[in-house]
Each structure stands twice: as structure tokens, then as C-alpha cells.
DRENPA-879038 format. One record per residue: residue in three letters; x, y, z of N, C-alpha, C, O in turn. Coordinates in Angstrom, 1 decimal. Layout:
BEGIN
{"ALA",{X,Y,Z},{X,Y,Z},{X,Y,Z},{X,Y,Z}} ...
//
This chain:
BEGIN
{"MET",{182.6,84.3,243.0},{181.9,83.3,242.1},{180.4,83.6,242.2},{179.8,83.8,243.3}} {"THR",{179.8,83.7,241.1},{178.4,83.9,241.0},{177.6,82.7,241.3},{177.9,81.6,240.8}} {"GLU",{176.5,82.8,242.1},{175.6,81.7,242.4},{174.3,81.9,241.7},{173.7,83.0,241.8}} {"TYR",{173.9,80.9,240.9},{172.7,81.0,240.2},{171.6,80.1,240.8},{171.8,78.9,241.0}} {"ILE",{170.5,80.7,241.2},{169.4,80.0,241.9},{168.1,80.2,241.1},{167.8,81.3,240.7}} {"CYS",{167.5,79.1,240.9},{166.2,79.0,240.2},{165.1,78.8,241.3},{165.2,77.9,242.1}} {"LEU",{164.0,79.6,241.3},{162.9,79.5,242.2},{161.7,79.0,241.3},{161.3,79.7,240.3}} {"ILE",{161.1,78.0,241.7},{159.9,77.5,241.1},{158.8,77.3,242.1},{158.9,76.7,243.1}} {"ASN",{157.6,78.0,241.8},{156.5,77.8,242.7},{155.5,76.9,242.0},{155.4,76.9,240.8}} {"ASN",{154.8,76.1,242.8},{153.9,75.1,242.2},{152.6,75.0,243.0},{152.6,75.0,244.3}} {"PHE",{151.5,74.9,242.3},{150.2,74.5,242.9},{149.4,73.7,241.9},{148.9,74.3,241.0}} {"ASN",{149.4,72.4,242.1},{148.6,71.5,241.3},{149.0,71.6,239.8},{148.2,71.5,238.9}} {"TYR",{150.3,71.7,239.5},{150.8,71.7,238.2},{151.7,70.4,237.9},{152.7,70.5,237.2}} {"SER",{151.3,69.3,238.4},{152.1,68.1,238.2},{152.2,67.7,236.7},{153.3,67.2,236.4}} {"GLN",{151.3,68.1,235.9},{151.4,67.8,234.5},{152.5,68.6,233.8},{153.0,68.2,232.8}} {"TYR",{152.9,69.7,234.4},{154.0,70.5,233.8},{155.3,70.4,234.5},{156.3,70.9,234.0}} {"LEU",{155.3,69.9,235.7},{156.5,69.8,236.5},{157.7,69.1,235.9},{158.8,69.6,235.9}} {"PRO",{157.5,67.9,235.3},{158.7,67.3,234.6},{159.3,68.2,233.6},{160.6,68.3,233.6}} {"ALA",{158.6,68.8,232.7},{159.2,69.7,231.7},{159.8,70.9,232.3},{160.9,71.3,231.9}} {"CYS",{159.2,71.4,233.4},{159.8,72.6,234.1},{161.1,72.2,234.7},{162.1,72.9,234.6}} {"LEU",{161.1,71.1,235.5},{162.4,70.7,236.2},{163.4,70.3,235.2},{164.6,70.6,235.4}} {"ASP",{163.1,69.6,234.1},{164.1,69.2,233.1},{164.7,70.4,232.5},{165.9,70.4,232.2}} {"SER",{163.9,71.4,232.2},{164.4,72.6,231.6},{165.3,73.3,232.6},{166.4,73.8,232.1}} {"ALA",{165.0,73.4,233.8},{165.8,74.1,234.8},{167.2,73.3,234.9},{168.2,73.9,235.1}} {"LEU",{167.1,72.0,234.9},{168.3,71.2,235.0},{169.2,71.2,233.8},{170.4,70.9,233.9}} {"SER",{168.7,71.6,232.6},{169.5,71.5,231.4},{169.9,72.9,230.8},{170.3,73.0,229.7}} {"GLN",{169.8,73.9,231.6},{170.2,75.2,231.2},{171.7,75.3,230.8},{172.5,74.6,231.5}} {"SER",{172.1,76.0,229.8},{173.5,76.1,229.4},{174.4,76.7,230.5},{175.6,76.3,230.7}} {"THR",{173.9,77.6,231.3},{174.6,78.0,232.5},{173.8,77.4,233.7},{172.7,77.8,234.0}} {"PRO",{174.4,76.3,234.3},{173.6,75.6,235.3},{173.4,76.4,236.5},{174.2,77.2,237.0}} {"PHE",{172.2,76.1,237.1},{171.9,76.6,238.4},{172.6,75.9,239.5},{172.8,74.7,239.4}} {"ASN",{173.1,76.6,240.5},{173.7,76.0,241.7},{172.7,75.3,242.6},{172.9,74.3,243.2}} {"LYS",{171.5,75.9,242.6},{170.4,75.4,243.4},{169.1,75.7,242.7},{168.9,76.7,242.1}} {"ILE",{168.2,74.7,242.8},{166.8,74.9,242.3},{165.9,74.7,243.4},{165.8,73.6,244.0}} {"ILE",{165.2,75.7,243.8},{164.3,75.6,245.0},{162.8,75.5,244.4},{162.4,76.4,243.7}} {"VAL",{162.1,74.5,244.8},{160.8,74.3,244.4},{159.9,74.4,245.6},{160.1,73.6,246.6}} {"VAL",{159.0,75.3,245.6},{158.0,75.4,246.7},{156.6,75.0,246.2},{156.1,75.5,245.3}} {"ASP",{156.1,74.0,246.9},{154.8,73.5,246.6},{153.8,74.1,247.6},{154.0,74.0,248.8}} {"ASP",{152.8,74.7,247.1},{151.8,75.5,247.9},{150.6,74.6,248.2},{149.4,75.0,247.9}} {"GLY",{150.8,73.5,248.8},{149.7,72.6,249.2},{148.9,71.9,248.1},{147.7,71.8,248.2}} {"SER",{149.6,71.5,247.1},{149.0,70.8,246.0},{148.2,69.6,246.4},{148.6,68.9,247.4}} {"SER",{147.1,69.3,245.7},{146.3,68.1,246.0},{146.5,67.0,244.9},{145.8,66.0,245.0}} {"ASP",{147.3,67.3,243.9},{147.6,66.3,242.9},{148.9,65.6,243.3},{149.2,65.6,244.5}} {"ASN",{149.6,64.9,242.4},{150.8,64.2,242.7},{152.1,65.0,242.6},{153.1,64.5,242.3}} {"SER",{151.9,66.3,242.7},{153.1,67.2,242.6},{154.2,66.8,243.6},{155.4,66.8,243.3}} {"ARG",{153.8,66.6,244.9},{154.8,66.3,245.9},{155.6,65.1,245.5},{156.9,65.1,245.7}} {"GLU",{155.0,64.0,245.0},{155.7,62.8,244.6},{156.7,63.1,243.5},{157.8,62.6,243.5}} {"LEU",{156.3,63.9,242.5},{157.2,64.2,241.4},{158.3,65.1,241.9},{159.5,64.8,241.5}} {"ILE",{158.1,66.0,242.7},{159.2,66.9,243.2},{160.2,66.0,244.0},{161.4,66.2,243.9}} {"GLU",{159.7,65.2,244.9},{160.5,64.3,245.7},{161.3,63.4,244.8},{162.5,63.1,245.1}} {"SER",{160.7,62.8,243.7},{161.5,61.9,242.9},{162.6,62.7,242.2},{163.7,62.1,242.0}} {"TYR",{162.4,63.9,241.7},{163.5,64.7,241.1},{164.5,65.0,242.1},{165.7,65.0,241.9}} {"GLN",{164.1,65.4,243.3},{165.0,65.7,244.4},{166.0,64.6,244.7},{167.1,64.7,245.0}} {"ASN",{165.4,63.3,244.7},{166.2,62.2,245.0},{167.3,61.9,244.0},{168.3,61.4,244.3}} {"LYS",{167.0,62.3,242.7},{168.0,62.1,241.6},{169.0,63.3,241.5},{170.1,63.1,241.0}} {"HIS",{168.6,64.5,241.9},{169.3,65.7,241.6},{169.5,66.5,242.9},{168.6,67.1,243.4}} {"PRO",{170.7,66.3,243.6},{170.9,67.0,244.9},{170.8,68.5,244.9},{170.7,69.1,245.9}} {"LYS",{170.9,69.1,243.7},{170.8,70.6,243.7},{169.3,71.1,243.8},{169.1,72.3,244.0}} {"ILE",{168.4,70.2,243.8},{167.0,70.5,244.0},{166.6,70.5,245.5},{166.9,69.5,246.2}} {"VAL",{166.1,71.6,245.9},{165.6,71.7,247.3},{164.1,72.0,247.3},{163.6,72.8,246.5}} {"SER",{163.4,71.2,248.1},{162.0,71.3,248.1},{161.4,71.9,249.4},{162.0,71.6,250.5}} {"ILE",{160.4,72.7,249.3},{159.7,73.2,250.4},{158.2,72.9,250.2},{157.6,73.3,249.2}} {"PHE",{157.6,72.3,251.2},{156.2,71.9,251.1},{155.4,72.7,252.2},{155.8,72.6,253.4}} {"GLN",{154.4,73.4,251.8},{153.7,74.2,252.7},{152.2,74.1,252.5},{151.8,73.6,251.4}} {"GLU",{151.4,74.5,253.4},{149.9,74.5,253.2},{149.6,75.7,252.2},{150.4,76.6,252.2}} {"ASN",{148.5,75.6,251.5},{148.2,76.6,250.5},{148.0,77.9,251.2},{147.2,78.2,252.1}} {"GLN",{148.9,78.9,250.7},{148.9,80.2,251.2},{148.9,81.3,250.1},{148.9,82.5,250.4}} {"GLY",{149.0,80.8,248.9},{149.0,81.8,247.7},{150.4,81.9,247.1},{151.4,81.6,247.8}} {"GLN",{150.4,82.4,245.9},{151.6,82.4,245.1},{152.7,83.2,245.7},{153.9,82.8,245.8}} {"MET",{152.4,84.4,246.2},{153.4,85.3,246.8},{154.1,84.6,248.0},{155.3,84.8,248.2}} {"SER",{153.4,83.8,248.8},{153.9,83.2,249.9},{155.0,82.1,249.5},{155.9,81.8,250.3}} {"THR",{154.8,81.5,248.3},{155.8,80.6,247.9},{157.2,81.2,247.6},{158.2,80.7,247.9}} {"PHE",{157.1,82.4,247.0},{158.4,83.1,246.8},{159.0,83.6,248.1},{160.2,83.6,248.3}} {"ASN",{158.2,84.0,249.1},{158.7,84.4,250.4},{159.3,83.2,251.1},{160.3,83.3,251.7}} {"ALA",{158.7,82.0,250.9},{159.2,80.8,251.5},{160.6,80.4,250.9},{161.5,79.9,251.6}} {"ALA",{160.7,80.6,249.6},{162.0,80.3,248.9},{163.1,81.2,249.4},{164.2,81.1,249.0}} 
//
């Protein structure tokens, strides 16, 4: 069985997160897991990610101090 995983990296993109997560959740071929790595955002990204995670168990979140975009993919 094929496992489909979506990786999303984020840094202060709270204004785009709802559309991004809604899109990932509504794909015609659903993801088994959606991993969202927040790279130390100072906006309300963390709260948005946590609210989606509470509603959708396939969302996994990782929160780290700001280390740059590549580090988010390594963390995922």
C-alpha cells in the first residue's frame, strides 16, 4: 500500500495556512499524513496549526526555533 505524506514548512505565514491546510486535506488522493513544521514563527501560526491538528488527526506538527527553510524539511 502506498503512503502519501505532505510536508509543509511555515515561517510567519498564518494568513496563508488555512488555505494551505484546507487544500492538503481536500486532495482527491488523500494524504495519510500531513506534517507541518513551524520554523519559530512570531505570528499566530502555532495556534492555527494546533487548531487544525485538534480537528484532523492526520496532521502532525513540529515546532522548532528559527533555523531556516532547509532545517524544516530535515525536521519533517
